[in-house]
C-alpha positions in Angstrom: 14.6 -156.2 10.1 14.4 -154.4 6.8 16.2 -156.4 4.3 20.0 -154.8 4.8 20.7 -155.6 1.4 17.8 -153.5 -0.5 18.3 -150.8 2.3 22.0 -150.4 1.2 21.1 -150.9 -2.4 18.5 -147.8 -2.1 21.4 -145.8 -0.4 24.0 -146.2 -3.0 20.9 -146.2 -6.1 20.5 -142.7 -5.0 23.8 -141.2 -6.3 25.3 -144.2 -8.8 23.8 -146.6 -10.9 25.0 -150.4 -10.9 24.1 -153.7 -11.7 21.9 -155.6 -9.8 25.2 -158.5 -9.9 27.3 -155.4 -8.8 25.5 -154.5 -5.7 25.4 -158.4 -5.0 28.9 -157.9 -5.4 29.1 -155.0 -3.5 27.0 -156.4 -0.4 29.4 -159.3 -0.3 31.7 -157.4 1.3 29.5 -156.7 4.0 29.2 -158.2 7.6 25.6 -157.7 9.9 26.4 -156.6 13.6 23.5 -156.4 15.9 24.0 -154.6 18.7 22.2 -153.8 21.9 21.5 -150.3 23.8 24.4 -149.4 25.6 26.8 -151.8 23.5 30.3 -150.1 22.2 31.1 -150.4 18.6 34.2 -148.4 18.8 36.2 -147.6 22.1 39.1 -144.8 22.9 42.3 -146.9 22.0 41.1 -149.7 19.3 42.3 -149.8 16.1 39.6 -149.4 13.5 39.8 -150.8 10.2 36.1 -150.8 9.6 32.9 -148.3 8.6 29.5 -149.0 9.7 26.2 -148.3 7.3 23.1 -147.7 10.0 20.7 -149.9 8.9 18.3 -149.3 11.9 18.8 -148.4 15.6 20.4 -145.5 16.7 23.9 -144.7 17.1 26.3 -141.9 19.1 30.1 -140.5 18.1 31.6 -139.1 21.3 34.7 -137.5 22.9 35.7 -138.0 26.3 37.9 -135.1 27.7 40.3 -136.0 30.5 37.4 -134.8 33.3 34.7 -137.2 31.5 33.1 -134.3 29.8 31.0 -136.2 27.2 31.0 -134.5 23.8 29.0 -135.7 20.8 30.4 -135.3 17.7 27.6 -137.2 15.2 24.9 -139.5 16.1 24.5 -141.8 13.7 20.9 -142.9 12.4 19.3 -145.3 9.4 21.5 -144.9 6.4 24.2 -142.9 8.0 27.8 -143.7 8.2 30.2 -143.6 11.4 33.5 -144.8 12.4 36.7 -142.5 14.0 37.6 -141.4 10.4 41.3 -140.3 11.5 41.7 -143.5 13.0 40.9 -145.6 10.0 42.2 -143.5 7.2 45.8 -142.5 9.3 45.8 -146.6 10.3 45.9 -144.9 13.8 44.1 -145.7 17.3 40.0 -144.8 18.4 40.6 -141.1 19.6 36.6 -141.1 20.1 34.0 -143.5 21.1 30.8 -145.0 19.6 28.1 -146.4 21.0 24.3 -147.3 20.5 21.8 -145.2 22.1 19.4 -148.0 21.0 19.4 -151.4 19.4 21.1 -151.1 16.3 21.8 -153.4 13.1 24.5 -152.6 11.6 26.0 -153.4 7.9 30.4 -153.2 8.5 32.9 -153.2 5.7 36.5 -153.2 6.2 38.2 -150.8 5.1 40.3 -152.9 2.7 37.0 -154.5 1.2 36.1 -150.8 0.4 39.2 -149.9 -1.3 39.1 -153.4 -3.1 35.4 -152.8 -4.5 36.3 -149.0 -5.6 39.2 -149.9 -7.9 37.2 -153.0 -9.2 34.0 -150.4 -9.7 34.2 -147.0 -10.5 30.7 -146.0 -9.9 31.3 -147.3 -6.0 34.7 -145.6 -5.9 32.7 -142.1 -7.1 30.0 -143.0 -4.4 32.4 -143.1 -1.4 34.0 -140.5 -2.8 30.5 -138.2 -2.8 29.5 -139.7 0.6 33.0 -138.9 2.3 32.1 -134.9 0.9 28.5 -135.0 2.3 30.7 -135.4 5.7 32.7 -132.9 5.7 30.4 -130.6 4.2 28.2 -131.6 6.9 30.8 -131.3 9.7 31.9 -127.6 8.4 28.4 -126.8 8.5 27.8 -127.9 12.1 31.0 -125.9 13.1 30.4 -122.6 11.2 27.1 -123.1 13.2 28.9 -123.3 16.2 31.2 -120.2 15.8 28.3 -117.7 14.3 24.8 -118.8 16.2 23.8 -119.1 19.8 22.2 -122.3 21.7 18.8 -121.6 20.7 19.6 -121.5 17.7 22.0 -124.6 16.9 18.7 -126.5 19.0 16.0 -125.3 16.4 18.4 -125.8 13.6 18.8 -129.6 15.2 15.2 -130.2 15.5 14.3 -128.7 12.2 16.8 -130.7 10.4 16.2 -133.9 12.6 12.8 -134.2 14.4 12.6 -137.6 15.4 16.2 -136.8 17.4 14.2 -135.4 19.8 12.2 -138.6 20.9 14.9 -141.3 20.0 17.8 -139.6 22.0 17.6 -139.1 25.7 18.0 -135.2 26.4 21.5 -134.8 28.2 22.8 -136.3 25.1 21.2 -133.9 23.1 22.7 -131.3 25.4 26.1 -132.5 24.8 26.0 -132.6 21.2 24.4 -129.2 21.5 27.4 -128.2 23.4 25.1 -127.1 26.4 24.0 -128.3 30.0 20.9 -130.1 30.8 19.2 -127.6 32.5 20.6 -124.7 29.6 18.3 -127.9 27.0 15.1 -127.7 29.3 14.9 -123.6 28.8 15.7 -123.7 25.2 12.9 -126.3 24.9 10.0 -123.8 26.7 
């Protein structure tokens, strides 16, 4: 495994500058979690008080409706963040699930610790606000794409933005992300 602290430091330093001592302090508030393929991180109904930073591997955040149809909200690859943000910020139970598509190493930070370091280091507060805003923007773009574009366009857009997904993620999960059947995905890929 690549050094988790270094990966987090590089991710943070893309936006803000903090000292090595500050980074050591920030990193001390995270815990490393090793997960196996198929292992759940969050299950619907769980109390959620952590968010997660992916070091390596791939996870999916998804919702199962009453008919057990899966809707993929997000794939989380290295340097991406994932949790049930509604449950985290509203101190409620999870309405989505997060599990591992592959073996994964992640960093976990509690809501309490994130708030603590944000109060103590203004630049970290700026980083987390920026990261949250980027997530909202990505979600908005995805929703607009669903409203304006057909499945073929959304598929091509996904592969152009994240070409590694096609070889990393099982096709039925890509179909669930795009809101199409596996058969439709096969036709789109031709």
